[in-house]
N, C-alpha and C positions, 0 to 999 in steps of 0.2 A: 834347662832340661837336666844338666849335670847336677844342679842343686837338688832337684826333685829326686834324682836317683840316689844321691847321698842320704837324703832324709829317709828314703825307703830302706836303704841298707841299715841305717841306725835303728829304724823301727823293727826291722827283722831281727837284729841282734838283741833288742830289748825283749822281743817275744821269746826268743830262744832262752834268754836269761830267766824269764818268768817260768817257762816250762821246766827248766833245770831246778829252779827254786821249789816248784811244786813237787818235783820228784824227790828233792832233798827232804822236804817236810814229811812226805809220805814215809820215806825210809826211816826218818828220825822217830816218827810216831810208832812205826812197827818195832823199832829197836827199844823204845821206851816201854812199849807194852810187854815186850819180851823180858826186859829187865824188871819191870814191875811184877810180872808173874813169878820171876825167880825170887825177888825180894819178898813176895807174899808167902812163898813157901818157907823162907828162912825166918822172916820176922813179921808176924801178923800185926804187931803193934804199929809198924810204920806204914801199913797199907793205906790208911786214910790219907796220910801225907802225900804218898805217891800218887794216889788217885786225884787228890787236889791239884798236885803239880801237873799231872797229865791233863786234867781238865783245863787248867789255866793255859797249858801249852796248846791244847786243842783249840781253845777259844782264840788264843793269839794267832795260831796257824790259820784258823777259819777266817779271822778278820783279815789276815794277810792274803789268804786265798781269794776272798771277796774283792779285796783291793786289786789283787793281780788280775782277777776276772774282769773288773771294770777297765783296768789298763789294757787287757787283752782285747776287750770289746771295742774300746776306743781305737786301739791299734788296727783292729780288723776294719773298722769303719774308715780309718785313715787310709788303710791299704786299698779298700774298695774305691775310695775317692781318688787315690793316687792312680789306680788302674784305669779309672775313667779319664783322668788327666792324660795318662799315657796313651789311651786310645785316641783321645782328641789330638794329642801331639802327633801320633802316628798318622792320623787322617790328614792333619795339616801338613805334615812332612810329605806325604804322598801327593797332596795338592801342589805343594811347592816344587816337588820333583817333576810333576807333570808340567807345571808352568815353565820350569827350567828347560825341560825337553823341548817344549814348544818354542821357547826363545832360542835355543840352540838350533832348531830347525830353521827358524826365521833368519838367524845369523848366517847359517850355511847357505840358505837361498840368496841372501843379500850378497854374500861373498861371490857366489856364482854369477849373480847379476852384475856385480862390480867388475868381475873378470871379463864378462861379455862387453860391458861398456868400455872398458880399457882397450879391448881388441878393436871395437868400433872407432874409438878415438885415434888409435894408432893408424887404422886404415884411412880415416878421414885426414889425418895429418899428412900421410904419404901422398894421398890424392891432392891435397892442398899444395904440397910442395911441387908436384908435377904440374898442376895448373899454374902456379906462380912462374915456374920455368917456362911453360908454354906462352904465358902472357908476356914475359920478358922477351922471348924469341920473336913473338908477333910484333911487339913494339919496335924491336930492332929492325925487323923486315919492313914494317910500315915506315920507319924513319928513312931507311935506304930508298924505299919506293918514293917517298915524298921528295927526297933530295933529287932523285932521277927525274921525277915529274917537274920539279922546279927548273931543272936544267932544260927539259923539253919546252916548258912554257917560255923560258928565257930565249931559247932558240927560235920559237915561233914568233915571239914578240919582235926579235931582231929581224926575222924574215919579213914580218908585216911592215916594219919600218923601212926595210930595204925596198920592198915592193912599192910602198907609198912614195918613197924618194925617187925610185926609178920611174914610177908612173908620172910624177911631176916633170920628169925630164923627157918623156916621150914627145915626139913632134906633134902628134895630133892633140895631146893635152895642152901643149903650149899654144897650138892653134886655137883650141877650144877657149882658153883664157882670153886670147886676143879677140876672138869673135864675140865673146861676152862683153868685153870692153867696147867693141864696135857697136854692138846692139844697144848698150847703154847710151852711147853717143847719139845713135840714130833715134832712139826713143826721145832723148832730150830735144833733138832737132825737130822731131815730129810735133812735140808739144809746142815748140816755137812757131812752127808753120801753122798749126791749128789756131794758135792765137792770131797769126797774121791773116787767117781766113776771115776774120771779123772786119778786116779793112775793106771798104767798099770799092777800092780800085780793082778793075777787072783784070788787068794784066797780072797784078799780084796774086789775084785769086787763081787765075789759070796756072801761073807758074807754081803756085802752092799746090794746086791739084796734081800737076805733072810731077812735082817733087814728091808729093805724097804717094803717088802711084809707084814712083821709083823706089821710094823708101819701103813701101809695102813689098815690092818684089825682092828688094835686098833682104828685108826681114824674113820673107818666106824662104829665100835661099839659105839665109843664116840659120833659120829654125831647122831646115832639113839637115844642115851640117851638124848643128847641135844635137839633133835627135840621133844622127849617125854616131857622133862621138859618145853620146850617152849609152847607146846600144853597145858600142865597143867597150865602154867602161863597165857596163853590167856583165859583159862577157868575161872581162878580166876579173871582176869580183867573183863571178861564178867559178872561174878557174881557181882563184885563190881559195874559195870554200872547199872545192874538191881536193886541193892540195892539203888543206888543214884536216879534212876528214881522213885522207890517206895517212897523214902524219899521226893522227889519233889512233887509227887502226894499227899502224906500225908500233906505236908506243904500247898499245894493249898486248900485241904479240910479244914484244920484248918483256913486258911485265909477266906474262904467262910463262915464258921461258925461264925467267928468274925464279 
């Protein structure tokens, strides 16, 4: 665009030079005519030479004027073309300025959006830090609760083992084990007597029958005792379960207080 402006300036200067040249030629012609008129009055003999010289000068000036007219016309055409180019450049410049304005608006909008996103990121980061701290606190509390719970489980296990050990030392449990051993022996003896029943001897059969009845009575009595002992054992087991439930409730209460 600067090159085009330089060319336009040069052409304008050329046009000014042409106009000045035309003015100079006109002035020279008028001066020559004036001088020719004076010389005609003084010397008629040289009039033809002056006329010839003037004609030659006029022809030369006419040729120069035509040449300058062509140059002027060419310059005018170039000026018109240059003005068209300037108009096109101005339109293109306006379009570029419009595009630049749109881009600046988009950039400003993007900056605002980036600022909003940065604020959201900062907020999320702060919330993330809080959540991380809360998670660490919850993990520490859970670890403490797990340690306490393991302690409670250890105490309950020791308590159960103590109950089982004490249960084995109770008199009725010792008696229950003895009765079970006695029942096993009687069952073995009953099988032997049943086998002896196959003996055809009558006394042996009678004795076996009597012995069998006696064994049945003993077994019945022992079964009653075993049932009673089992009922007592179930009662103790129920008591143990109640104690475990109570311990669990106490543990929950302790956890809620913590």
